C-alpha positions as CSV (number, residue, x, y, z in Angstrom):
1,M,4.4,-39.1,-23.5
2,E,6.3,-39.1,-26.7
3,I,9.7,-41.0,-27.8
4,E,11.5,-37.9,-28.2
5,S,10.9,-36.0,-25.1
6,F,12.1,-39.6,-23.5
7,R,15.4,-39.6,-25.3
8,A,15.6,-35.7,-23.7
9,L,15.5,-37.4,-20.3
10,L,19.0,-39.0,-21.1
11,T,20.5,-35.7,-22.1
12,D,22.8,-34.0,-19.2
13,E,20.3,-31.5,-19.0
14,G,17.8,-34.5,-18.2
15,Q,19.6,-36.3,-16.0
16,T,20.2,-32.8,-14.0
17,L,16.5,-31.9,-13.9
18,L,15.9,-35.6,-12.5
19,A,18.5,-35.6,-10.1
20,E,16.8,-32.3,-8.6
21,L,13.4,-34.0,-8.7
22,R,14.3,-37.3,-6.6
23,D,12.8,-36.6,-3.9
24,F,9.8,-34.0,-4.5
25,K,6.7,-34.5,-2.7
26,A,2.9,-34.6,-4.1
27,G,1.8,-31.3,-3.9
28,E,4.8,-29.4,-5.5
29,E,4.7,-30.3,-9.1
30,L,3.1,-26.6,-9.6
31,A,5.6,-24.7,-7.5
32,V,8.4,-27.3,-8.4
33,A,7.9,-27.1,-12.1
34,T,7.6,-23.0,-12.0
35,R,11.0,-22.8,-10.3
36,L,12.4,-24.9,-13.1
37,R,10.8,-23.6,-16.1
38,R,13.1,-20.5,-15.1
39,G,16.0,-22.1,-16.6
40,H,15.0,-25.0,-18.5
41,P,12.7,-25.5,-21.5
42,A,9.1,-26.1,-20.6
43,E,8.7,-29.4,-22.3
44,L,11.6,-31.3,-20.8
45,V,10.8,-29.8,-17.8
46,S,7.4,-31.4,-18.0
47,A,8.9,-34.9,-19.0
48,A,11.0,-35.1,-16.6
49,L,8.5,-34.0,-13.3
50,A,6.7,-36.9,-14.7
51,Q,8.8,-39.5,-14.9
52,A,9.8,-38.2,-11.3
53,Q,6.0,-38.9,-10.5
54,L,6.4,-42.7,-12.6
55,R,9.1,-43.6,-10.6
56,Q,8.1,-42.7,-7.0
57,R,4.8,-45.0,-7.8
58,A,6.7,-47.7,-9.3
59,R,9.4,-47.8,-6.4
60,A,6.1,-49.8,-4.7
61,K,7.3,-52.4,-7.4
62,F,11.1,-52.1,-7.5
63,G,12.1,-50.3,-4.7
64,D,15.2,-48.6,-4.8
65,L,15.7,-49.4,-8.1
66,A,13.2,-47.3,-9.6
67,D,14.9,-44.0,-9.1
68,R,17.6,-45.6,-11.6
69,L,15.0,-46.5,-13.9
70,Y,12.5,-44.8,-16.4
71,F,9.0,-45.7,-16.8
72,T,6.2,-45.8,-18.8
73,P,2.2,-44.9,-17.2
74,N,1.6,-48.2,-18.9
75,G,5.4,-49.8,-17.6
76,V,4.7,-48.8,-14.4
77,E,1.1,-50.6,-14.4
78,Q,1.8,-54.0,-16.3
79,A,5.5,-54.4,-15.5
80,T,6.8,-58.0,-13.4
81,R,7.5,-56.5,-9.3
82,R,10.9,-56.9,-8.4
83,S,11.1,-59.9,-6.4
84,V,8.6,-62.4,-8.7
85,A,11.1,-61.0,-11.5
86,E,14.1,-62.0,-9.5
87,W,11.9,-65.6,-8.6
88,R,11.6,-66.4,-12.0
89,A,15.0,-65.5,-12.9
90,R,16.6,-67.7,-10.4
91,R,14.3,-70.6,-11.4
92,F,15.5,-70.1,-15.2
93,A,18.7,-70.0,-14.3
94,E,18.4,-72.8,-12.1
95,L,17.4,-75.0,-15.3
96,G,20.6,-73.8,-16.9
97,V,19.4,-71.7,-19.2
98,R,22.0,-68.9,-20.9
99,R,20.4,-67.5,-23.5
100,L,16.5,-65.8,-23.1
101,A,13.9,-64.3,-25.8
102,D,11.6,-62.3,-23.6
103,L,8.7,-61.0,-25.7
104,C,6.3,-58.6,-24.8
105,C,8.9,-57.6,-22.5
106,G,7.6,-54.0,-21.6
107,I,9.9,-51.1,-19.6
108,G,12.5,-54.5,-19.0
109,G,12.1,-56.0,-15.4
110,D,11.9,-59.4,-16.8
111,A,15.2,-58.6,-18.9
112,I,17.0,-56.8,-15.9
113,A,16.5,-59.7,-13.4
114,L,17.6,-62.5,-15.8
115,A,20.5,-60.0,-16.6
116,R,21.7,-59.6,-13.5
117,L,22.2,-63.3,-13.0
118,G,24.2,-63.9,-16.0
119,I,21.8,-64.7,-18.6
120,S,21.8,-63.2,-22.0
121,V,17.7,-61.5,-23.1
122,L,16.6,-60.8,-26.5
123,A,14.2,-57.9,-25.1
124,V,11.4,-58.0,-27.7
125,D,8.6,-55.3,-27.9
126,R,6.6,-54.1,-30.8
127,D,6.0,-49.9,-29.0
128,P,8.7,-48.0,-30.0
129,L,8.7,-45.9,-26.8
130,T,8.6,-48.9,-24.9
131,C,11.8,-50.6,-26.0
132,A,13.6,-47.2,-26.0
133,V,12.7,-47.0,-21.5
134,A,14.0,-50.5,-22.2
135,G,17.2,-50.1,-23.7
136,A,17.5,-47.0,-21.0
137,N,17.0,-49.2,-18.1
138,A,19.6,-52.2,-19.7
139,A,22.3,-49.2,-19.9
140,A,21.7,-47.4,-16.9
141,L,22.3,-50.8,-14.4
142,G,25.3,-51.1,-16.8
143,L,23.8,-54.5,-18.5
144,A,23.5,-53.6,-22.1
145,E,25.7,-56.2,-23.2
146,L,23.4,-58.8,-22.0
147,I,20.2,-57.2,-23.0
148,E,19.3,-56.6,-26.9
149,V,16.1,-54.6,-27.0
150,R,14.5,-55.5,-30.2
151,C,11.2,-53.3,-31.5
152,A,9.3,-56.2,-33.5
153,D,6.0,-58.2,-33.1
154,V,6.5,-61.1,-31.3
155,T,4.9,-63.8,-33.2
156,E,7.6,-62.2,-36.3
157,V,10.5,-63.3,-33.7
158,D,12.9,-66.7,-35.0
159,V,13.8,-68.4,-31.2
160,T,15.7,-70.7,-32.7
161,G,19.1,-71.2,-30.8
162,Y,17.8,-69.8,-27.3
163,D,17.5,-72.1,-24.4
164,A,14.1,-70.6,-23.2
165,L,11.6,-68.2,-23.5
166,F,9.3,-65.9,-21.7
167,T,6.2,-64.3,-22.6
168,D,3.8,-61.2,-21.0
169,P,1.0,-61.2,-23.1
170,A,-1.2,-58.0,-22.5
171,R,-4.0,-58.5,-20.5
172,R,-5.8,-55.0,-20.9
173,T,-6.4,-52.7,-23.7
174,S,-7.6,-49.5,-24.0
175,R,-11.6,-50.5,-21.9
176,G,-9.7,-52.5,-19.3
177,R,-8.7,-56.0,-18.1
178,V,-9.1,-58.5,-20.6
179,F,-10.6,-62.0,-19.0
180,D,-10.8,-64.3,-22.1
181,P,-7.2,-65.7,-22.6
182,E,-7.6,-65.5,-26.6
183,A,-7.8,-62.3,-26.3
184,Y,-5.0,-61.4,-24.8
185,S,-1.8,-60.3,-27.2
186,P,-0.7,-62.4,-28.8
187,P,-3.8,-65.0,-27.8
188,L,-3.0,-67.6,-25.0
189,S,-2.6,-70.1,-27.9
190,W,0.0,-68.8,-29.6
191,A,1.8,-67.6,-26.3
192,I,1.4,-71.6,-25.3
193,G,2.5,-73.0,-28.9
194,A,5.9,-70.8,-28.7
195,A,6.8,-71.9,-25.4
196,R,7.7,-75.5,-27.0
197,R,9.7,-74.2,-29.6
198,T,12.7,-74.1,-26.6
199,P,13.8,-76.2,-24.3
200,F,12.0,-74.4,-21.0
201,G,9.6,-71.7,-21.5
202,A,7.2,-69.4,-19.7
203,L,3.9,-67.5,-19.7
204,K,2.9,-65.5,-17.8
205,V,-1.1,-65.5,-17.0
206,A,-4.0,-63.9,-15.0
207,P,-3.7,-65.6,-11.6
208,G,-7.2,-66.5,-11.9
209,I,-6.9,-68.6,-15.3
210,P,-8.8,-71.2,-14.8
211,H,-7.8,-74.8,-14.4
212,E,-9.3,-76.6,-17.2
213,L,-7.0,-74.0,-19.5
214,V,-3.9,-75.0,-18.2
215,P,-2.2,-77.7,-21.0
216,E,-1.2,-81.6,-19.1
217,D,2.4,-80.9,-20.6
218,A,2.7,-78.1,-17.9
219,E,3.6,-76.8,-14.5
220,A,1.1,-73.9,-13.2
221,E,2.9,-71.7,-10.9
222,W,1.2,-69.1,-8.4
223,V,3.3,-66.5,-6.7
224,S,2.3,-64.3,-3.9
225,D,4.2,-61.7,-2.2
226,H,4.0,-60.7,1.1
227,G,0.3,-62.6,1.3
228,E,-0.8,-61.4,-1.9
229,V,-1.4,-63.1,-5.4
230,K,0.9,-61.4,-7.9
231,E,0.9,-63.8,-10.9
232,A,0.3,-67.1,-12.2
233,A,2.9,-68.4,-14.8
234,L,2.7,-71.7,-16.8
235,W,6.2,-73.5,-17.4
236,F,7.0,-76.2,-19.6
237,G,10.0,-78.5,-20.3
238,T,10.7,-78.4,-16.1
239,R,9.3,-81.8,-16.3
240,A,8.3,-80.9,-13.1
241,A,6.7,-84.3,-10.6
242,Q,3.7,-82.4,-9.6
243,P,1.1,-79.8,-11.5
244,H,1.0,-77.4,-9.0
245,R,2.9,-74.6,-7.3
246,A,2.4,-72.2,-4.9
247,T,5.5,-69.7,-4.5
248,L,5.6,-67.5,-1.2
249,L,7.7,-64.3,-1.4
250,P,9.9,-63.5,1.1
251,G,11.0,-66.8,1.6
252,P,10.8,-68.6,-1.2
253,H,8.6,-71.0,0.3
254,T,7.3,-73.5,-2.6
255,L,4.6,-75.9,-2.3
256,T,3.6,-78.5,-4.9
257,G,1.4,-80.8,-5.7
258,G,-2.4,-80.9,-7.1
259,R,-3.1,-84.4,-7.1
260,L,-4.7,-85.0,-3.3
261,P,-8.3,-85.3,-2.7
262,D,-9.8,-82.6,-0.7
263,P,-9.9,-83.2,2.8
264,E,-12.9,-84.0,5.0
265,A,-14.7,-81.1,6.6
266,G,-15.7,-81.4,10.5
267,P,-16.0,-79.3,13.3
268,V,-14.1,-76.1,14.2
269,G,-11.1,-77.1,16.3
270,R,-8.6,-75.5,18.4
271,Y,-6.7,-73.7,15.6
272,L,-7.9,-72.3,12.4
273,Y,-5.0,-72.1,9.4
274,E,-6.1,-69.2,6.5
275,P,-3.9,-70.6,3.7
276,D,-1.9,-68.0,1.4
277,G,-4.1,-67.2,-1.5
278,A,-1.2,-68.9,-3.7
279,V,-1.9,-71.6,-1.8
280,I,-5.6,-71.5,-2.6
281,R,-5.3,-70.7,-6.6
282,A,-3.3,-73.7,-6.6
283,H,-5.6,-75.7,-5.3
284,L,-3.3,-76.8,-2.5
285,V,-5.2,-76.2,0.2
286,A,-5.3,-79.9,0.8
287,E,-1.4,-80.6,0.8
288,V,-1.8,-77.8,3.7
289,A,-4.2,-79.8,5.2
290,G,-2.0,-82.8,5.3
291,Q,0.8,-80.8,7.3
292,V,-1.5,-79.9,9.8
293,D,-3.6,-83.0,10.4
294,G,-6.4,-80.7,9.3
295,R,-9.9,-80.4,7.6
296,L,-12.3,-78.4,6.1
297,I,-15.2,-76.8,8.2
298,D,-16.9,-77.0,4.8
299,P,-16.2,-78.6,1.7
300,M,-16.1,-75.5,-0.6
301,I,-14.2,-73.0,1.9
302,A,-10.4,-72.6,2.3
303,Y,-10.7,-72.8,5.8
304,V,-8.5,-75.4,7.6
305,T,-8.8,-76.2,11.0
306,S,-7.0,-78.7,13.2
307,D,-6.9,-79.7,17.1
308,R,-3.1,-79.0,16.9
309,L,-0.9,-76.3,16.7
310,A,1.9,-77.0,13.5
311,P,4.1,-74.5,11.9
312,T,3.5,-73.7,8.0
313,P,4.6,-70.5,6.0
314,Y,1.5,-71.7,3.8
315,A,-1.0,-70.5,5.9
316,H,-2.1,-67.9,8.6
317,A,-3.0,-69.8,12.2
318,Y,-5.6,-68.1,14.6
319,E,-6.4,-69.6,18.4
320,I,-10.0,-69.7,18.2
321,S,-11.6,-68.9,21.9
322,D,-15.3,-68.4,20.5
323,V,-17.3,-70.7,17.8
324,L,-21.2,-69.4,17.4
325,P,-23.9,-69.0,15.0
326,F,-23.4,-65.4,13.5
327,N,-25.4,-63.0,15.0
328,V,-24.1,-59.2,14.8
329,K,-25.7,-58.7,17.9
330,K,-24.6,-61.1,19.6
331,L,-21.1,-60.4,18.2
332,K,-21.2,-56.8,19.2
333,A,-22.5,-57.6,23.0
334,L,-19.6,-59.9,23.1
335,L,-17.0,-56.9,22.0
336,R,-18.3,-54.9,24.5
337,E,-17.7,-56.9,27.4
338,R,-14.4,-57.2,26.3
339,G,-13.5,-54.1,25.2
340,V,-12.6,-54.8,21.8
341,G,-12.1,-51.6,19.8
342,T,-10.0,-52.8,17.3
343,V,-11.6,-55.6,15.2
344,V,-9.9,-57.0,12.4
345,I,-12.8,-58.6,10.0
346,K,-12.2,-62.1,7.9
347,K,-15.0,-64.3,6.1
348,R,-15.5,-66.7,3.1
349,G,-18.9,-67.6,1.8
350,I,-21.3,-65.3,3.4
351,G,-22.1,-62.2,1.5
352,I,-22.2,-59.4,4.6
353,T,-18.7,-57.0,3.8
354,P,-16.1,-56.0,6.6
355,E,-17.0,-52.5,6.3
356,E,-20.2,-53.1,6.7
357,L,-20.0,-55.3,9.7
358,R,-17.6,-53.2,11.4
359,R,-20.2,-49.9,10.7
360,Q,-22.9,-52.2,12.5
361,L,-20.3,-53.5,15.5
362,K,-19.1,-49.6,16.5
363,P,-16.5,-51.4,18.2
364,S,-14.7,-49.0,21.2
365,G,-12.3,-50.0,24.0
366,P,-8.6,-51.1,24.1
367,N,-8.4,-54.3,23.1
368,E,-8.1,-55.7,19.5
369,L,-9.7,-59.2,18.1
370,T,-9.6,-61.3,14.8
371,V,-13.1,-61.9,13.8
372,I,-13.4,-64.5,11.8
373,L,-17.0,-65.3,9.6
374,S,-17.9,-68.8,7.8
375,R,-20.5,-70.8,6.0
376,T,-20.9,-74.4,7.2
377,D,-23.2,-76.9,6.2
378,H,-24.6,-76.0,9.9
379,G,-25.3,-72.2,9.2
380,P,-22.8,-69.5,9.2
381,L,-20.7,-69.3,12.0
382,M,-18.4,-66.5,13.4
383,M,-15.2,-67.6,15.2
384,L,-13.2,-65.2,17.9
385,A,-10.0,-65.4,17.6
386,R,-6.3,-64.2,17.9
387,P,-3.3,-65.0,15.6
388,V,-0.8,-67.2,16.5
389,T,2.9,-66.1,16.5
390,A,4.6,-67.5,13.0
391,A,6.8,-70.1,13.3
392,Q,9.2,-71.7,11.3
393,P,8.4,-73.6,8.2
394,V,7.6,-77.0,7.6
395,G,9.7,-78.5,5.2
396,A,10.8,-76.1,2.9
């Protein structure tokens, strides 16, 4: 997308086209474009159609707000999910932040969440089109007075006088995802130094960041949304009592810790708990085991088992009916005997994929069952289970 084409979308004619395209359906692009080109310039129609498609893709992250915002292809992929941005903005607000520099702001998802809580934001990006989109988004939501968009190299921005800084380095190139933090743009080391220049700072990193790369003065937070880990962030200046935090959205439910020893391993009990991915990434499985009086089923596997059911928002609970050595032929016979046609397969530490196993099992029948496969010190096990209905959280 060229910046001139994008600016044309902000005209009255461009807005009229976007309104007409709000509810178009996939597969109708050619027919819709042909109809609209009878009364509008072809280039403007193409730009509006592309923007409408981006808005539809963005609904997964922004909900109905996507229909009022503007996007670039990279912006849709890399923008912070609305729920996560709102959670982070709330944390900044609770820290007393009133002025914040948002470096590598992208299309402005985080800046919007911050401004909606009354925080004044300097949003910086080096790409002119991205900056134009971020400015348009601020204006579309009536937040232009709180969001100043500046097109600049973030490494040259003076953040003196700001209460906080948030940096979201680019972790993708034209070749794909970047795994070396020093290959981020800007590099992780620079972003850490920048985060320390203001009273509070947060730095977005990949969820798989090695724990040894987390600075001692940082609080590391992993965030999941509806059970999927979405991001990790390093916080500076919070003076957190515990080094690690796992936040589960919606809720929010926040678990802190990171200093407990790993639980001991033992036999499978009546219940099995599958910790949320953010809990696992934050190395807080021991804290969950403590909540449920649990133990691991294997020292290297993040499945917790217990003889009692204890409510916790940080793990999905399953009631175990059978624990057997893993054997495909035996499992197939059990499913056939119990009329199981719908099989939910979960596994850790075992090479077979759920899709491959399901093809071998060929389940058929009216009933549903969860099969949990896991490596243990006593060999691979298969556990037949049913999920326990979620209960009220403990201590959250």
